[in-house]
Every structure is written in structure tokens, then in C-alpha cells.
C-alpha positions in Angstrom: -162.8 69.2 -134.8 -161.2 71.0 -131.8 -158.0 73.1 -132.0 -156.0 70.6 -130.0 -156.8 67.8 -132.4 -155.8 69.9 -135.4 -152.5 70.9 -133.7 -151.8 67.2 -133.0 -152.4 66.2 -136.6 -150.2 69.1 -137.8 -147.4 68.2 -135.4 -147.5 64.5 -136.4 -147.4 65.4 -140.1 -144.6 67.8 -139.6 -142.5 65.4 -137.5 -143.2 62.6 -140.0 -142.2 64.7 -143.0 -139.0 65.8 -141.2 -138.1 62.2 -140.5 -138.8 61.1 -144.1 -136.8 64.0 -145.5 -133.9 63.2 -143.2 -133.9 59.5 -144.2 -134.1 60.3 -147.9 -131.2 62.7 -147.8 -129.0 60.5 -145.7 -129.9 57.4 -147.8 -128.6 59.4 -150.8 -125.3 59.8 -148.9 -125.0 56.0 -148.5 -123.2 55.6 -151.9 -121.1 58.7 -151.2 -119.8 57.1 -148.0 -119.1 53.8 -149.6 -117.3 55.4 -152.5 -115.1 57.2 -149.9 -114.2 53.8 -148.4 -116.6 54.0 -145.4 -119.4 51.7 -144.5 -122.7 52.8 -146.0 -124.7 52.4 -142.8 -122.6 55.1 -141.2 -124.5 57.6 -143.4 -127.8 57.0 -141.6 -126.7 57.2 -137.9 -127.5 60.7 -136.6 -124.5 62.8 -135.3 -122.1 59.9 -136.1 -122.7 60.5 -139.8 -121.6 64.1 -139.5 -118.4 62.9 -137.7 -117.7 60.4 -140.5 -118.4 63.0 -143.1 -115.9 65.3 -141.5 -113.3 62.6 -141.7 -114.2 61.9 -145.4 -113.5 65.5 -146.2 -110.4 65.8 -144.0 -111.7 67.9 -141.2 -111.0 67.4 -137.5 -113.8 65.8 -135.5 -113.8 69.0 -133.5 -115.6 70.7 -136.4 -118.7 68.7 -135.2 -119.0 71.3 -132.4 -119.3 74.0 -135.0 -122.1 72.1 -136.6 -124.0 72.1 -133.4 -123.8 75.9 -132.7 -126.7 77.9 -134.3 -125.7 80.3 -137.0 -122.1 79.1 -137.0 -123.3 75.8 -138.3 -124.5 77.4 -141.5 -121.0 78.5 -142.4 -119.4 75.3 -141.2 -121.8 73.2 -143.2 -121.1 75.2 -146.4 -117.3 74.6 -145.9 -118.0 70.9 -145.3 -120.0 70.7 -148.5 -117.3 72.5 -150.4 -114.8 70.0 -149.1 -117.0 67.1 -150.0 -117.4 68.4 -153.6 -113.7 69.0 -153.8 -113.0 65.5 -152.4 -114.8 64.1 -155.4 -113.1 66.4 -157.9 -116.0 69.0 -158.2 -116.1 72.7 -157.6 -118.4 75.4 -156.3 -121.2 74.4 -158.6 -121.5 71.0 -156.9 -121.2 72.8 -153.5 -124.3 74.9 -154.4 -126.1 71.8 -155.6 -125.3 69.9 -152.4 -126.6 72.9 -150.4 -129.8 73.4 -152.3 -130.6 69.9 -153.6 -128.6 67.5 -151.4 -130.6 64.4 -152.4 -130.0 64.9 -156.1 -126.3 65.9 -155.9 -125.4 63.3 -153.3 -126.8 60.6 -155.7 -124.9 62.1 -158.6 -121.7 61.9 -156.7 -122.4 58.5 -155.2 -123.8 56.7 -158.2 -122.1 58.7 -161.0 -118.6 58.6 -162.3 -117.1 60.8 -159.6 -113.9 59.4 -158.0 -113.0 59.9 -154.4 -109.7 61.8 -154.5 -109.0 61.8 -150.8 -109.8 64.4 -148.1 -109.9 67.8 -149.8 -109.1 69.8 -146.7 -105.9 67.8 -146.2 -104.8 68.2 -149.8 -105.2 72.0 -149.7 -103.4 72.4 -146.3 -100.0 73.8 -146.7 -97.1 71.5 -145.9 -93.8 72.4 -144.3 -92.3 72.2 -147.8 -94.5 75.0 -148.9 -93.1 77.4 -146.3 -89.4 76.7 -147.1 
């Protein structure tokens, strides 16, 4: 077998496994989106799902730009996952779970007893009453 054929097979397997992984994770987010009052199909549409997730956690749509910038996206994603866990009444442990095992923890949130408590980022934001 020549080198080009081996590279072609490896590329196809890599692309296929990436696609399967993407679908598995975002299908796990389907019940999370529905629990938050959004349509489940929004979880599987690339880029748009991130925008909707930002809305679920109470972040501005402008945060999507941060998710598209290399290195910055890592920190933005961790904050979004923290907000997601907090939006469902969980803490840092669930944030780490969503970061390391997103399929498992998204299913736990979506299919478990977690209740959507509203956008976490907006609940934590200081109001004008806090400054008086």
C-alpha cells in the first residue's frame, strides 16, 4: 500500500471520528437546551448552537467572537461552562465535568433532576440597587 493511500485512510478516519464525536456531544446537549426552554434542534446546528448556549447562560452574543479566537476561546469556554453549570444550580465540580466529560455531564444535567434556574451570568451581575 502506498503512502498516499495510507494518508487518505488516516484522514478519512480522523474526519469521521471528529464528526461522530461532535454529534455525540451536541446530541447530549439536546435535552439541556430543551430544559432551558429552547428547541432541541438548536443544539446540533454548528456556530448557532454556541450562540444559543451563550443566551441560555446569560452572556451576550458578542462572546461568540471570543469562542472563535485561538487561546482566548479556552478561557471563554471555561467561563461559559461555569455559567451553564450555575444556570442549572451546580458548581465548579460540574464545570470540570462538562469540560472533561461533556457527553456524560450534559446528559446528567439534561436527563437528571437539574432545574434550569435562569441565566447564571445575569443573576450574578450587580444591579443598580447593589451600588446604592
